[in-house]
Backbone as ProteinMPNN parsed JSONL, in Angstrom:
{"seq_chain_A": "MYSKKIVFALLSVVLAAPAMAERLVISLPDGNNLELTLPVAWKSTHQTSGPSVTVRLSSAASADFLVLITTLPVKAGSPASTPDGLRASVTELGNRALSTSLQERLELTEIKGQQAIGYLFHMTDRNPEKGPGDYREVHQGAILLGQQMITFTILTHPGDSVTVDEAKRLLSAAKVSSPH", "coords_chain_A": {"N_chain_A": [[137.026, 14.669, 81.668], [135.155, 11.348, 80.096], [135.866, 10.056, 76.987], [132.889, 9.863, 73.972], [133.547, 7.353, 72.624], [135.33, 5.886, 74.174], [133.442, 5.758, 76.674], [131.588, 4.489, 75.189], [132.953, 1.86, 74.65], [133.514, 0.267, 77.006], [130.591, 0.047, 77.786], [129.958, -1.644, 76.125], [132.094, -3.833, 76.232], [130.588, -4.271, 79.387], [128.271, -5.257, 78.877], [128.269, -7.176, 77.199], [129.582, -9.154, 78.328], [129.811, -12.116, 80.502], [126.645, -13.65, 82.125], [127.439, -13.62, 85.131], [126.972, -17.043, 86.994], [125.594, -19.124, 89.842], [126.894, -19.567, 92.759], [126.064, -22.421, 94.635], [125.485, -23.486, 98.315], [125.687, -25.819, 100.365], [124.829, -27.114, 103.681], [125.219, -30.339, 104.192], [123.757, -33.135, 106.677], [125.616, -33.944, 107.776], [127.992, -33.019, 107.843], [128.765, -32.236, 106.596], [129.695, -29.884, 103.125], [127.646, -29.813, 100.222], [128.292, -28.888, 96.781], [126.642, -26.644, 94.553], [126.905, -25.326, 90.699], [124.841, -23.597, 89.859], [123.26, -22.719, 86.861], [122.553, -19.422, 85.147], [119.959, -17.791, 85.573], [118.56, -19.665, 86.696], [116.532, -20.658, 90.124], [116.813, -22.292, 92.934], [115.97, -24.271, 96.197], [116.016, -25.511, 99.009], [115.503, -28.277, 101.516], [116.393, -30.335, 104.263], [116.157, -34.161, 105.287], [115.961, -35.786, 107.657], [118.947, -37.439, 107.087], [119.1, -36.642, 104.775], [119.627, -34.22, 101.905], [117.049, -32.718, 99.926], [117.919, -30.761, 97.087], [115.623, -28.106, 94.922], [115.707, -27.239, 91.416], [114.934, -25.06, 89.385], [113.168, -22.833, 87.182], [114.013, -19.643, 86.955], [112.316, -17.803, 86.31], [109.742, -19.374, 84.789], [107.769, -21.927, 84.959], [109.324, -23.54, 82.827], [110.7, -25.875, 83.465], [112.058, -28.903, 85.772], [114.372, -29.541, 88.023], [115.727, -32.226, 90.068], [117.634, -33.411, 92.837], [118.386, -34.95, 95.413], [120.341, -35.894, 97.941], [122.092, -38.374, 99.835], [123.824, -40.264, 101.999], [126.192, -42.936, 101.257], [127.015, -46.174, 102.357], [130.884, -47.555, 103.479], [131.377, -49.959, 101.253], [128.987, -50.632, 101.188], [126.15, -51.907, 98.159], [125.614, -49.424, 96.365], [127.743, -48.0, 97.058], [130.109, -48.025, 94.708], [131.455, -48.039, 91.859], [129.998, -49.727, 89.343], [127.923, -50.77, 91.4], [126.144, -48.386, 91.16], [126.187, -48.034, 89.036], [124.704, -50.789, 88.377], [122.695, -50.047, 90.419], [120.873, -47.635, 88.783], [120.316, -48.864, 86.214], [118.678, -50.799, 86.978], [116.823, -49.149, 88.003], [115.976, -47.747, 85.115], [115.235, -49.908, 83.775], [113.107, -49.702, 84.58], [111.218, -47.748, 84.245], [110.322, -48.369, 81.796], [108.439, -49.469, 81.202], [106.272, -47.636, 80.687], [107.191, -45.891, 79.421], [108.162, -44.279, 75.784], [110.673, -45.664, 74.891], [111.973, -48.317, 74.23], [114.255, -49.611, 74.592], [116.709, -49.665, 77.586], [119.329, -47.223, 77.38], [121.751, -46.292, 79.259], [124.185, -43.339, 80.399], [127.009, -41.925, 80.958], [128.022, -39.816, 83.328], [130.562, -37.969, 84.305], [133.388, -36.575, 86.891], [134.83, -33.949, 88.017], [134.689, -34.375, 91.045], [133.067, -36.209, 90.437], [131.468, -39.468, 89.762], [129.036, -41.557, 87.309], [125.621, -42.259, 86.647], [123.11, -41.847, 84.027], [119.78, -42.005, 82.516], [117.037, -41.128, 79.605], [113.961, -40.927, 79.092], [110.857, -41.229, 77.308], [107.673, -40.022, 78.126], [105.128, -41.694, 77.017], [102.294, -40.807, 77.422], [100.664, -37.441, 76.446], [101.739, -34.28, 77.267], [99.611, -32.406, 79.719], [99.385, -29.368, 80.771], [100.555, -26.898, 82.096], [103.092, -27.464, 84.654], [103.173, -30.062, 83.65], [105.284, -32.874, 82.543], [106.839, -34.428, 79.867], [109.541, -35.07, 79.609], [112.128, -36.985, 80.492], [115.45, -37.163, 82.218], [117.027, -39.631, 84.415], [119.113, -40.202, 87.377], [122.414, -41.178, 88.806], [124.473, -40.017, 90.795], [128.172, -40.53, 92.416], [129.702, -38.847, 95.234], [132.106, -38.481, 96.655], [131.058, -40.187, 100.097], [128.103, -39.885, 99.723], [125.719, -40.947, 98.119], [123.72, -39.153, 95.189], [120.418, -38.528, 93.963], [118.89, -37.578, 91.16], [116.889, -35.814, 88.942], [115.887, -35.114, 85.907], [112.875, -33.076, 84.654], [112.284, -31.939, 81.826], [110.0, -30.206, 78.949], [109.379, -31.864, 75.37], [112.369, -31.771, 73.379], [113.869, -29.76, 74.719], [116.707, -29.588, 74.562], [118.948, -27.915, 76.452], [118.805, -27.264, 77.986], [118.731, -30.195, 79.785], [122.009, -30.084, 78.934], [122.234, -28.835, 81.149], [121.901, -29.45, 83.41], [123.102, -31.691, 83.274], [126.245, -30.565, 83.083], [126.432, -29.147, 85.659], [125.432, -31.211, 87.54], [128.01, -32.958, 86.52], [130.003, -31.007, 87.463], [129.92, -30.994, 89.945], [130.19, -30.509, 94.339], [131.578, -32.428, 96.842], [131.872, -30.652, 99.846], [134.523, -30.696, 102.391], [133.824, -28.366, 105.281], [135.687, -27.223, 106.731]], "CA_chain_A": [[135.765, 13.861, 80.916], [135.277, 10.308, 79.328], [135.313, 9.977, 75.903], [132.301, 9.078, 73.362], [133.936, 6.506, 72.295], [135.724, 5.238, 75.347], [132.282, 4.848, 77.083], [131.021, 2.749, 74.44], [133.972, 0.476, 74.825], [133.696, 0.002, 78.231], [130.022, -0.634, 77.88], [130.356, -3.151, 75.349], [132.261, -4.937, 77.384], [129.971, -4.637, 80.093], [126.933, -5.882, 78.161], [129.427, -8.513, 76.729], [130.383, -10.765, 79.457], [128.053, -12.987, 80.721], [126.37, -13.248, 83.812], [127.624, -14.951, 86.82], [125.978, -18.541, 87.212], [125.41, -18.506, 91.481], [127.821, -20.44, 93.576], [125.236, -23.347, 96.036], [127.233, -23.669, 98.631], [124.535, -26.473, 101.003], [124.982, -27.791, 104.608], [124.668, -31.386, 104.402], [123.418, -33.071, 107.558], [127.239, -34.977, 107.804], [128.625, -32.024, 108.112], [130.246, -31.927, 104.533], [129.385, -29.07, 101.885], [126.772, -29.959, 98.632], [128.613, -27.554, 96.527], [126.749, -26.86, 92.983], [126.907, -24.083, 90.392], [123.6, -23.386, 89.489], [123.072, -21.863, 85.304], [122.17, -18.109, 85.325], [118.412, -17.212, 85.414], [118.014, -20.585, 87.555], [116.878, -20.767, 91.328], [116.879, -23.144, 93.911], [115.36, -24.79, 96.888], [116.219, -27.468, 99.336], [114.775, -29.21, 102.148], [116.429, -31.042, 105.149], [115.123, -34.671, 105.856], [116.946, -36.481, 108.631], [120.151, -37.499, 106.823], [119.455, -37.008, 103.355], [118.713, -32.75, 101.503], [116.415, -32.512, 98.435], [117.22, -29.691, 96.302], [114.808, -28.143, 93.605], [115.946, -26.623, 90.929], [113.512, -24.49, 88.573], [113.76, -21.576, 85.846], [114.226, -18.147, 88.243], [111.16, -16.932, 85.442], [108.406, -20.23, 84.843], [108.237, -23.614, 84.749], [109.801, -24.812, 81.976], [111.71, -27.512, 83.978], [112.239, -28.611, 87.08], [115.589, -30.589, 88.404], [115.407, -32.452, 92.248], [119.075, -33.676, 93.497], [118.933, -35.911, 96.858], [121.39, -36.276, 98.658], [121.928, -39.768, 100.283], [125.198, -40.566, 102.505], [127.156, -44.015, 101.939], [128.187, -46.865, 103.393], [131.285, -48.279, 102.174], [130.541, -51.702, 101.285], [127.033, -51.102, 100.664], [126.671, -51.812, 96.253], [125.619, -48.005, 95.982], [129.495, -47.671, 97.241], [130.547, -47.885, 93.755], [130.776, -46.817, 90.494], [129.404, -50.585, 89.266], [127.344, -51.307, 92.065], [125.805, -47.442, 91.062], [125.172, -48.434, 87.601], [123.634, -51.403, 88.915], [121.389, -49.548, 90.668], [120.23, -47.069, 87.998], [119.961, -49.366, 85.4], [117.305, -51.503, 87.72], [115.652, -48.227, 87.609], [116.042, -47.588, 84.291], [114.57, -50.492, 83.315], [111.423, -50.499, 85.885], [110.828, -46.901, 84.048], [110.5, -48.207, 79.937], [106.933, -49.742, 80.637], [105.317, -46.419, 80.634], [107.624, -44.995, 78.316], [107.997, -44.641, 74.253], [111.743, -46.435, 74.638], [111.287, -49.846, 73.897], [115.624, -50.801, 75.646], [117.27, -48.598, 78.03], [120.28, -46.518, 76.832], [122.403, -45.375, 80.164], [125.392, -42.744, 79.778], [128.143, -41.863, 81.802], [128.591, -38.294, 83.573], [131.89, -37.427, 85.029], [133.391, -34.834, 86.866], [136.503, -33.678, 89.039], [134.861, -35.658, 92.461], [131.633, -37.718, 89.993], [131.106, -40.795, 88.712], [127.747, -41.547, 87.883], [124.774, -42.978, 84.627], [122.128, -40.783, 83.76], [118.773, -42.476, 81.112], [116.661, -40.586, 79.213], [113.019, -41.697, 78.517], [110.013, -39.93, 77.15], [106.351, -40.49, 78.59], [103.839, -42.23, 76.527], [101.169, -39.623, 77.417], [100.957, -36.403, 76.01], [101.871, -33.691, 78.566], [98.329, -32.322, 80.614], [99.311, -28.63, 80.712], [101.97, -26.233, 83.007], [103.785, -28.011, 85.711], [103.348, -31.396, 83.553], [106.482, -32.66, 81.871], [107.178, -35.605, 79.118], [110.431, -35.795, 79.645], [112.705, -36.891, 82.614], [116.143, -38.025, 82.253], [117.062, -39.436, 85.768], [120.107, -41.362, 87.384], [121.991, -40.39, 89.586], [126.357, -40.209, 90.495], [129.002, -40.506, 93.893], [130.407, -37.99, 95.469], [132.807, -39.874, 97.854], [130.767, -40.553, 100.968], [127.113, -39.438, 99.449], [124.778, -40.899, 96.578], [122.855, -37.736, 94.493], [119.851, -39.237, 93.287], [118.909, -36.993, 90.235], [115.076, -36.56, 88.321], [115.662, -33.544, 85.69], [111.63, -33.105, 83.976], [111.49, -31.56, 81.027], [109.154, -30.32, 77.575], [109.554, -31.821, 74.864], [113.601, -30.539, 73.064], [114.565, -29.194, 75.647], [118.191, -29.884, 75.036], [119.368, -26.702, 77.236], [118.258, -27.424, 79.901], [119.513, -31.253, 79.901], [123.027, -29.846, 79.198], [123.162, -27.495, 81.463], [121.796, -30.072, 84.465], [124.433, -32.732, 83.954], [127.047, -30.132, 83.733], [126.129, -28.977, 87.047], [125.924, -32.832, 88.053], [129.363, -33.421, 86.492], [130.594, -30.091, 88.867], [129.307, -30.918, 92.124], [130.977, -31.286, 94.928], [131.271, -32.379, 98.003], [133.228, -30.784, 100.399], [135.411, -30.242, 104.282], [133.531, -27.112, 106.124], [137.127, -26.329, 107.527]], "C_chain_A": [[136.445, 12.734, 80.498], [135.115, 10.82, 77.613], [134.652, 9.441, 75.137], [133.07, 7.487, 73.533], [134.51, 4.866, 73.428], [134.498, 4.442, 76.33], [131.645, 4.058, 76.677], [131.36, 1.729, 74.609], [133.873, -0.108, 75.864], [132.182, -1.108, 78.147], [129.463, -2.159, 76.881], [130.897, -4.271, 75.407], [131.733, -5.818, 78.738], [128.865, -5.725, 79.606], [127.253, -7.042, 77.585], [128.863, -9.585, 77.034], [128.93, -10.826, 80.157], [127.77, -13.059, 82.081], [126.618, -14.241, 84.521], [126.234, -15.867, 87.188], [126.323, -18.044, 89.194], [126.038, -19.919, 91.678], [126.847, -21.054, 94.789], [126.11, -23.447, 96.915], [125.356, -24.616, 100.243], [125.215, -27.574, 102.094], [124.285, -29.367, 104.673], [124.424, -32.22, 106.285], [124.769, -34.6, 108.217], [127.786, -35.011, 108.021], [129.496, -31.631, 107.236], [129.121, -30.525, 104.499], [128.647, -30.133, 100.422], [127.268, -28.723, 98.703], [127.898, -27.435, 94.837], [126.883, -25.243, 92.822], [126.188, -24.072, 89.094], [124.068, -22.607, 87.433], [122.146, -20.463, 85.789], [120.431, -18.282, 84.837], [117.687, -18.973, 86.196], [117.665, -20.659, 89.609], [116.776, -22.058, 91.712], [116.24, -23.244, 95.47], [115.891, -25.632, 97.585], [115.967, -27.628, 100.643], [115.43, -30.381, 103.053], [116.139, -32.542, 105.183], [116.493, -36.066, 106.206], [118.398, -36.628, 107.491], [119.976, -37.314, 105.057], [118.668, -34.974, 102.935], [118.371, -33.358, 100.039], [116.381, -31.318, 97.717], [115.665, -30.114, 94.468], [115.074, -27.001, 93.168], [114.721, -25.985, 89.059], [113.944, -22.973, 87.389], [112.864, -20.602, 87.231], [112.438, -17.455, 87.326], [109.738, -17.703, 85.031], [108.811, -21.137, 84.916], [108.766, -23.693, 83.688], [110.507, -26.173, 82.048], [111.723, -27.659, 84.947], [113.596, -30.077, 87.525], [115.864, -30.672, 89.978], [116.473, -33.498, 91.93], [118.22, -34.144, 94.868], [120.058, -36.315, 97.394], [122.01, -37.764, 99.381], [123.538, -39.912, 100.892], [124.958, -42.629, 101.86], [127.538, -44.68, 101.918], [129.321, -47.244, 102.607], [131.16, -49.562, 102.879], [129.4, -51.922, 100.726], [127.216, -51.28, 98.529], [126.576, -50.612, 95.732], [127.672, -47.294, 96.037], [130.455, -47.804, 95.842], [130.069, -47.707, 92.616], [129.943, -48.249, 89.531], [128.183, -51.187, 90.247], [125.899, -49.789, 91.754], [124.986, -47.751, 89.578], [124.2, -49.367, 86.993], [121.741, -50.836, 89.437], [119.925, -48.903, 89.828], [119.875, -47.907, 86.715], [118.74, -50.71, 85.492], [116.021, -50.556, 87.468], [115.022, -47.376, 86.307], [114.529, -48.461, 83.566], [112.886, -50.906, 83.871], [110.785, -49.062, 84.922], [109.924, -47.257, 82.56], [109.14, -48.914, 80.148], [105.985, -48.905, 80.743], [105.958, -45.345, 79.38], [107.935, -44.971, 76.943], [109.366, -45.246, 73.912], [111.619, -47.235, 74.829], [113.008, -50.647, 74.588], [116.285, -49.238, 76.448], [119.369, -48.423, 77.628], [120.886, -45.632, 78.09], [124.403, -44.112, 79.298], [125.581, -41.962, 81.105], [128.497, -40.24, 82.146], [129.845, -38.44, 84.552], [132.644, -35.753, 85.416], [135.058, -35.077, 87.764], [136.112, -34.939, 89.95], [133.226, -36.706, 91.219], [131.833, -38.106, 89.507], [129.32, -40.755, 88.304], [127.279, -41.566, 86.216], [123.308, -42.146, 85.272], [120.899, -41.953, 82.222], [117.802, -41.778, 80.798], [115.013, -41.398, 78.709], [111.711, -40.396, 78.739], [108.8, -40.658, 77.892], [105.305, -41.118, 77.709], [102.427, -41.506, 76.185], [101.509, -38.98, 77.012], [100.846, -35.532, 77.19], [100.052, -32.414, 78.327], [98.653, -30.527, 80.173], [100.876, -28.172, 81.264], [102.351, -27.662, 84.302], [104.244, -30.11, 85.181], [104.814, -31.498, 82.448], [106.78, -33.964, 81.075], [107.984, -36.589, 79.257], [111.541, -36.262, 80.64], [114.253, -37.41, 82.127], [117.067, -38.265, 83.84], [118.457, -40.6, 86.186], [120.373, -41.164, 88.637], [123.917, -40.567, 90.495], [126.591, -40.17, 92.107], [129.828, -39.817, 93.656], [130.999, -38.573, 97.067], [131.916, -40.246, 98.698], [129.063, -40.514, 100.094], [126.832, -40.012, 97.391], [124.017, -40.36, 96.261], [122.323, -38.468, 93.671], [119.288, -37.939, 92.302], [117.534, -36.917, 89.362], [115.208, -34.604, 87.489], [114.309, -33.726, 84.267], [112.175, -31.808, 82.978], [110.407, -31.255, 79.58], [110.038, -30.975, 76.49], [110.553, -31.085, 73.735], [113.976, -29.627, 73.929], [116.105, -29.818, 75.913], [119.147, -29.556, 76.417], [119.921, -27.011, 77.975], [118.985, -28.5, 80.888], [120.89, -31.473, 79.924], [123.44, -29.177, 80.087], [122.844, -28.754, 82.887], [123.4, -30.61, 84.471], [125.831, -31.783, 83.993], [126.859, -29.587, 85.556], [126.778, -30.609, 88.172], [127.321, -32.965, 87.967], [130.843, -32.528, 87.449], [130.082, -30.125, 89.844], [130.442, -31.467, 92.504], [130.819, -31.778, 96.093], [132.49, -31.515, 99.255], [133.346, -30.201, 102.127], [134.506, -29.036, 104.467], [135.04, -26.39, 106.645], [138.348, -26.139, 106.467]], "O_chain_A": [[137.67, 12.649, 80.405], [134.408, 11.73, 77.179], [135.094, 8.309, 74.944], [133.03, 6.738, 74.509], [134.28, 3.657, 73.459], [134.434, 3.26, 76.668], [131.128, 3.103, 77.257], [130.661, 0.724, 74.737], [134.188, -1.294, 75.767], [132.193, -2.33, 78.293], [128.839, -3.205, 77.058], [130.557, -5.359, 74.942], [131.967, -6.955, 79.149], [128.763, -6.877, 80.027], [126.405, -7.93, 77.5], [128.147, -10.467, 76.559], [127.855, -10.247, 80.313], [128.463, -12.642, 83.009], [126.182, -15.391, 84.561], [125.074, -15.591, 87.494], [126.962, -17.103, 89.664], [125.843, -20.978, 91.082], [126.752, -20.4, 95.828], [127.315, -23.506, 96.669], [124.406, -24.009, 100.736], [125.885, -28.553, 101.762], [123.146, -29.597, 105.079], [125.102, -31.65, 107.141], [124.669, -35.68, 108.8], [128.494, -35.937, 108.417], [130.532, -30.971, 107.157], [128.223, -30.186, 105.27], [129.258, -31.027, 99.837], [127.171, -27.834, 99.549], [128.48, -28.027, 93.928], [126.945, -24.328, 93.643], [126.503, -24.322, 87.931], [125.15, -22.128, 87.094], [121.242, -20.491, 86.624], [119.972, -18.859, 83.851], [116.495, -19.274, 86.152], [118.658, -20.707, 90.336], [116.654, -22.947, 90.87], [116.004, -22.143, 95.968], [116.335, -26.63, 97.016], [116.459, -26.616, 101.141], [115.082, -31.505, 102.691], [114.96, -32.296, 104.927], [117.308, -36.762, 105.601], [118.794, -35.518, 107.136], [120.729, -37.863, 104.253], [117.641, -34.517, 103.436], [119.012, -34.099, 99.294], [115.323, -30.711, 97.55], [115.204, -30.991, 93.738], [114.94, -25.944, 93.784], [114.116, -26.529, 88.136], [115.012, -22.442, 87.086], [111.874, -20.713, 87.955], [111.635, -16.731, 87.914], [108.71, -17.037, 84.912], [110.008, -21.422, 84.954], [108.228, -24.78, 83.477], [110.777, -27.081, 81.261], [111.412, -26.654, 85.587], [113.515, -31.278, 87.27], [116.1, -29.798, 90.813], [116.354, -34.312, 91.015], [117.306, -33.391, 95.204], [120.602, -37.345, 96.995], [122.955, -37.859, 98.598], [124.442, -39.626, 100.107], [123.965, -43.342, 102.0], [128.69, -44.588, 101.495], [129.216, -47.349, 101.385], [130.994, -50.045, 103.999], [128.903, -52.845, 100.081], [128.143, -50.866, 97.834], [127.244, -50.384, 94.723], [128.394, -46.552, 95.37], [131.66, -47.649, 96.042], [128.943, -47.392, 92.231], [129.061, -47.746, 88.834], [127.51, -52.105, 89.777], [124.752, -50.082, 92.091], [123.815, -47.719, 89.2], [123.418, -49.298, 86.045], [120.559, -51.016, 89.145], [118.733, -49.199, 89.918], [118.91, -47.422, 86.125], [118.163, -51.332, 84.6], [114.889, -50.787, 87.044], [114.038, -46.636, 86.309], [113.451, -48.069, 83.119], [112.029, -51.774, 83.707], [109.576, -49.245, 84.784], [108.982, -46.537, 82.229], [108.543, -48.989, 79.074], [104.831, -49.308, 80.894], [105.447, -44.438, 78.724], [108.055, -46.169, 76.688], [109.509, -45.451, 72.707], [110.983, -47.381, 75.873], [113.078, -51.817, 74.966], [116.3, -48.098, 75.982], [120.28, -49.251, 77.646], [120.647, -44.425, 78.103], [125.181, -44.178, 78.346], [124.791, -41.542, 81.951], [129.136, -39.534, 81.366], [129.801, -39.15, 85.558], [132.634, -34.633, 84.907], [135.902, -35.951, 87.96], [136.65, -36.046, 89.92], [132.665, -37.751, 91.548], [132.439, -37.7, 88.516], [128.508, -40.052, 88.906], [127.844, -41.241, 85.171], [122.774, -41.964, 86.366], [121.391, -42.456, 81.212], [117.24, -41.504, 81.858], [115.041, -42.4, 77.994], [111.518, -39.439, 79.488], [108.947, -41.83, 78.239], [104.246, -40.635, 78.11], [101.719, -41.558, 75.179], [102.712, -39.095, 76.777], [100.049, -35.819, 78.083], [99.583, -31.888, 77.318], [98.107, -30.26, 79.103], [101.953, -28.724, 81.045], [101.638, -28.638, 84.535], [104.947, -30.971, 85.711], [105.284, -30.579, 81.777], [107.048, -34.837, 81.901], [107.904, -37.817, 79.212], [111.635, -35.622, 81.687], [114.072, -38.403, 81.424], [117.67, -37.33, 84.366], [118.751, -41.58, 85.501], [119.544, -41.003, 89.532], [124.26, -41.746, 90.586], [125.718, -39.912, 92.936], [130.567, -39.737, 92.675], [130.465, -38.915, 98.123], [131.455, -41.198, 98.07], [128.896, -41.69, 99.77], [127.283, -39.757, 96.275], [123.004, -40.718, 96.862], [122.937, -39.071, 92.791], [119.281, -36.967, 93.057], [117.05, -38.01, 89.066], [114.913, -33.504, 87.956], [114.553, -34.283, 83.197], [112.448, -30.736, 83.517], [109.981, -32.316, 79.123], [111.254, -30.786, 76.523], [110.123, -30.102, 73.132], [114.483, -28.584, 73.516], [116.579, -30.316, 76.935], [119.78, -30.321, 77.144], [121.03, -27.075, 78.506], [119.525, -28.318, 81.979], [121.371, -32.444, 80.508], [124.611, -28.806, 80.178], [123.913, -28.929, 83.471], [124.393, -30.298, 85.129], [126.628, -32.114, 84.872], [127.547, -30.086, 86.446], [127.705, -30.923, 88.919], [127.981, -33.083, 89.0], [131.933, -32.918, 87.867], [129.812, -29.183, 90.59], [131.273, -32.214, 91.986], [129.695, -31.555, 96.544], [133.676, -31.81, 99.404], [132.553, -29.549, 102.807], [134.426, -28.529, 103.348], [135.269, -25.199, 106.855], [139.383, -25.57, 106.814]]}, "name": "protein", "num_of_chains": 1, "seq": "MYSKKIVFALLSVVLAAPAMAERLVISLPDGNNLELTLPVAWKSTHQTSGPSVTVRLSSAASADFLVLITTLPVKAGSPASTPDGLRASVTELGNRALSTSLQERLELTEIKGQQAIGYLFHMTDRNPEKGPGDYREVHQGAILLGQQMITFTILTHPGDSVTVDEAKRLLSAAKVSSPH"}
């Protein structure tokens, strides 16, 4: 028979252990896999369309945020196949978004991981939110993962830095792997 102290100690360890994040492996049209590690309490759906896959991430419990990730194959030698070319593309996208944002100038942030290199910017919509499913904050950009460009949009409510940080960690840890 277990003593109450041992049972309590075991329960304390089990209850204190962090919940496990979900490892998501998605088959890409080129035969490789996109590997993402989802934070606890996030859910995912994905859809393949031609050469790309779009992953939709959100809270399992509510519509607090939305993260959209789209994979696009990149041909060697194309402008988006290098970090400098990718940076130029993200800069162009960000500069176009300035016209509807509170920000007056674009600031890029680098994302780096074992396989990933990319850039993102943050914008705040000039208009107030209009209810559920309307997001005022956007972090947007792209990363390179081998022969894949991953574009992403992180939509949140004001002050939700936790979701943004978790999404940036997810993106920096993303991998493209061969199924063999």
